[in-house]
C-alpha positions in Angstrom: 0.0 0.0 0.0 1.4 3.3 -1.0 0.5 7.0 -1.4 1.4 9.2 -4.4 3.5 12.2 -3.5 3.0 15.6 -5.2 6.2 14.8 -7.1 4.5 11.9 -8.7 6.5 9.2 -7.0 4.9 6.5 -4.8 5.8 6.2 -1.1 4.9 3.0 0.8 2.6 3.9 3.7 4.4 1.7 6.2 8.2 2.1 6.6 10.9 1.2 8.9 12.8 3.8 11.0 16.4 2.8 11.8 17.3 5.5 14.3 19.2 4.3 17.4 20.4 1.1 15.7 24.1 0.2 15.5 26.5 -2.2 13.9 25.4 -5.7 13.0 21.9 -5.0 14.3 21.4 -2.6 11.4 22.3 -5.3 8.8 20.0 -7.9 10.4 17.2 -5.4 10.8 17.2 -4.2 7.2 17.7 -7.7 5.7 14.9 -9.1 7.8 12.6 -6.2 7.1 13.0 -6.6 3.3 12.3 -10.3 3.6 9.1 -9.5 5.4 8.0 -7.1 2.7 9.1 -3.7 3.9 10.1 -1.4 0.9 10.4 1.9 2.7 13.4 2.7 4.9 13.7 5.9 6.8 17.3 6.7 7.7 16.7 9.0 10.7 20.3 8.5 11.6 21.4 12.1 12.2 19.7 13.2 15.4 22.5 12.3 17.8 26.2 11.9 17.1 26.1 8.6 19.0 23.8 7.1 16.3 25.6 7.8 13.0 24.9 4.7 11.1 24.4 5.6 7.4 27.5 3.5 6.6 26.1 0.4 8.1 22.7 1.0 6.4 24.6 1.3 3.1 26.4 -2.0 3.6 23.1 -3.7 4.3 21.5 -2.2 1.2 24.4 -3.2 -0.9 24.1 -6.8 0.3 20.4 -6.8 -0.4 21.0 -5.6 -4.0 23.9 -7.8 -4.7 22.2 -11.0 -3.5 19.1 -10.2 -5.5 16.9 -9.9 -2.4 15.5 -6.7 -3.8 16.2 -4.2 -6.6 17.1 -0.6 -6.0 14.0 0.6 -7.8 11.8 -1.5 -5.4 13.0 0.4 -2.3 12.0 3.9 -1.1 14.9 5.3 0.9 14.7 8.5 2.9 17.4 10.4 4.7 17.8 13.9 6.1 19.9 17.1 6.1 21.3 17.7 9.5 21.1 21.1 11.2 24.8 21.9 10.9 24.8 21.3 7.1 22.2 23.9 6.1 24.9 25.9 4.3 26.4 22.8 2.7 23.3 21.0 1.3 24.9 19.6 -1.9 28.0 18.3 0.0 25.8 16.8 2.7 23.6 15.0 0.3 26.5 13.6 -1.7 28.1 12.4 1.6 24.9 10.6 2.6 24.7 9.0 -0.9 28.3 7.8 -0.6 27.7 6.3 2.8 24.4 4.7 1.7 26.0 3.4 -1.5 23.2 4.8 -3.6 23.0 6.9 -6.8 19.9 8.8 -5.7 17.6 9.3 -2.7 13.9 8.8 -3.0 13.3 11.5 -0.4 15.6 14.0 1.3 14.2 16.0 4.2 15.3 19.1 6.1 15.5 17.4 9.5 14.8 20.4 11.7 13.8 24.0 10.7 17.0 25.5 12.2 20.5 26.0 10.9 23.3 25.5 13.5 27.0 26.1 13.6 28.7 24.1 10.9 30.9 21.3 12.3 32.0 19.6 9.1 29.9 17.8 6.5 28.3 14.7 7.9 29.6 15.1 11.4 26.0 15.6 12.8 27.3 17.4 15.9 25.2 19.9 17.8 27.6 22.7 18.8 26.7 24.2 22.2 27.9 27.5 23.6 29.6 28.0 27.0 26.1 28.0 28.6 25.2 24.7 27.0 22.8 26.3 24.5 22.6 25.3 20.8 24.7 27.5 18.6 22.1 28.7 16.0 23.4 30.2 12.7 21.4 33.3 12.0 23.0 33.9 8.6 21.3 31.0 6.8 17.6 31.3 6.1 15.3 28.3 5.6 14.5 29.8 2.2 18.1 29.6 1.2 18.3 26.0 2.4 15.1 25.0 0.5 16.4 26.4 -2.8 19.6 24.3 -2.3 17.3 21.3 -1.7 15.5 22.1 -5.0 18.8 22.1 -6.8 19.4 18.5 -5.7 16.3 17.5 -7.7 17.6 19.3 -10.7 20.9 17.4 -10.4 19.1 14.0 -10.2 20.5 13.2 -6.8 17.1 13.3 -5.1 13.6 12.4 -6.5 11.5 14.2 -3.9 12.3 16.7 -1.2 10.5 17.6 2.0 10.6 19.1 5.4 10.5 17.7 9.0 9.4 19.1 12.3 7.8 22.2 10.6 4.7 23.7 12.1 1.8 25.3 10.2 3.5 28.7 9.9 6.9 27.4 8.7 5.1 25.0 6.3 3.1 27.9 4.9 6.3 30.0 4.4 7.9 27.1 2.6 4.9 26.9 0.2 5.3 30.6 -0.4 9.0 30.6 -1.4 9.2 27.1 -3.0 9.6 26.4 -6.7 9.3 22.7 -5.9 6.8 22.3 -3.1 7.7 20.0 -0.2 6.4 16.5 -0.9 6.4 15.5 2.7 6.4 17.0 6.2 7.6 14.4 8.7 6.4 15.2 12.2 5.8 13.5 15.5 2.2 12.4 15.7 0.5 9.6 17.6 -2.7 9.3 19.7 -1.3 11.4 22.5 0.0 14.1 20.1 -2.5 14.2 17.2 -1.8 17.6 15.7 -5.0 17.7 13.6 -4.5 21.3 12.5 -1.1 20.7 11.1 -2.2 17.5 9.5 -5.2 19.1 7.8 -3.1 22.1 6.6 -0.5 19.8 5.0 -3.0 17.5 3.4 -5.1 20.5 2.1 -2.0 21.8 0.3 -0.9 18.4 -1.1 1.9 17.8 1.4 1.9 14.2 2.6 2.6 13.6 6.3 4.9 11.0 7.7 4.5 10.2 11.3 7.8 9.7 13.0 7.5 8.3 16.6 4.1 6.9 15.5 3.9 4.8 18.7 4.8 7.6 20.9 8.4 6.5 21.3 7.5 3.8 23.8 10.3 2.7 26.1 13.0 4.6 24.3 11.5 8.0 24.8 10.4 7.1 28.3 14.1 6.4 29.0 15.5 9.4 27.3 12.9 12.1 28.0 10.7 10.7 30.8 7.6 10.8 28.6 4.7 8.4 28.9 3.6 6.0 26.2 0.2 5.8 24.6 0.8 2.0 24.3 -0.1 1.8 28.0 -3.4 3.6 27.5 -6.4 1.5 28.7 -8.6 2.6 25.9 -6.1 1.5 23.3 -5.5 -1.8 25.2 -9.3 -2.4 25.2 -9.4 -1.8 21.4 -6.5 -4.2 20.9 -8.6 -6.9 22.7 -11.6 -6.0 20.6 -9.8 -6.4 17.3 -7.5 -9.2 18.6 -4.5 -7.2 17.7 -1.5 -5.6 19.5 -1.8 -2.1 20.8 0.9 -1.1 18.4 -1.1 -2.5 15.5 -4.1 -0.4 16.6 -2.1 2.7 16.8 -0.4 2.2 13.4 -3.8 1.4 11.8 -5.2 4.6 13.2 -2.3 6.5 11.6 -2.9 4.8 8.3 -6.5 5.7 8.4 -5.6 9.3 9.0 -3.7 9.1 5.6 -0.3 9.4 7.3 2.7 7.3 6.5 4.0 5.5 9.6 7.6 4.6 10.2 7.8 2.5 13.5 11.2 1.5 14.7 12.0 -1.9 16.3 14.9 -4.3 16.3 12.9 -7.4 17.0 11.8 -9.6 14.2 8.5 -10.5 15.8 7.7 -6.8 16.1 8.7 -6.2 12.5 6.1 -8.7 11.5 3.4 -7.3 13.7 4.0 -3.7 12.6 3.6 -4.7 9.0 0.4 -6.7 9.6 -1.9 -3.7 9.6 -3.6 -4.0 6.2 -6.1 -6.7 6.8 -8.4 -4.9 9.3 -10.0 -1.5 9.7 -11.0 0.6 12.7 -14.6 1.7 12.7 -15.5 5.4 12.6 -16.7 5.1 16.2 -13.3 3.7 17.3 -11.4 6.4 15.3 -13.5 9.0 17.0 -12.8 7.4 20.4 -9.0 7.5 19.8 -9.4 11.2 18.8 -10.5 11.9 22.5 -7.1 10.6 23.8 -5.1 13.6 22.5 -3.0 15.0 25.3 -0.9 17.4 23.1 2.1 15.5 24.5 5.3 15.7 22.5 7.4 12.8 23.6 10.6 13.6 21.6 12.3 16.4 23.4 15.7 17.4 21.8 15.7 20.4 24.2 17.2 18.0 26.7 20.4 18.0 24.6 20.3 21.4 23.1 19.5 23.6 26.1 16.8 25.4 24.1 13.2 24.4 23.2 12.8 25.0 19.5 9.2 24.0 19.7 8.2 26.5 22.5 
């Protein structure tokens, strides 16, 4: 099952996020996911310097192509421009392509709507000042970054370009100055953080929405940020019993029925299978409406913990 982006390319509606995965685990994760039917890989590998793994992803992709497990044209691969590379878009994209061992990206996203102090292409560092606050570069506008992203399409390095973590106002501005409109806005959204206004705005203007953290981050975000998980919600647990599904499957199905692309992350093969088995049932309108009442406007992914500044305040 796929959606058609405004660029004309098709994007599988269920993908696999590979953030926070390292070493051999990456290889096994990607090979197993492809065997299970996944054709969309979201390389959200640039959020923390400790999780730089594009090279490992590239090695796994190369193995998958060389063994005939899958063809390049069968996969949809996304990666992102890190904050410190806003003034070096072409170099950053080429660096990612080299590490991923690919000739082109299906989708390249501006990871966050902020340019920070350049620390070297591909280093993905977040430079902090003496007070522990993120060093924001005020000389590079988001418009300048976007026009550099558009050039990547002209060069054939990227098929579709998009944004990530943009709110309504920043998305509106991007629409105003873009020659190539963003194909995707990748945002955190799940039953505890539904963001209906942003979702409706994007979809009204032909921008597809990808839900990163579609399960609310679960244990990982609880550990990192102290957030609570929607997977423990009794309403969702009751629905899981009603449909004879896991809570995660209920949440992912809810996301799909909102016409969002979902990219859950897991390292467990059994979870990989479960997360992909969401096409053979449908939530009723009544149950969709019930889940709508669970919104807590709770952002579970909080990079302010590392940056000393809340970019979403």
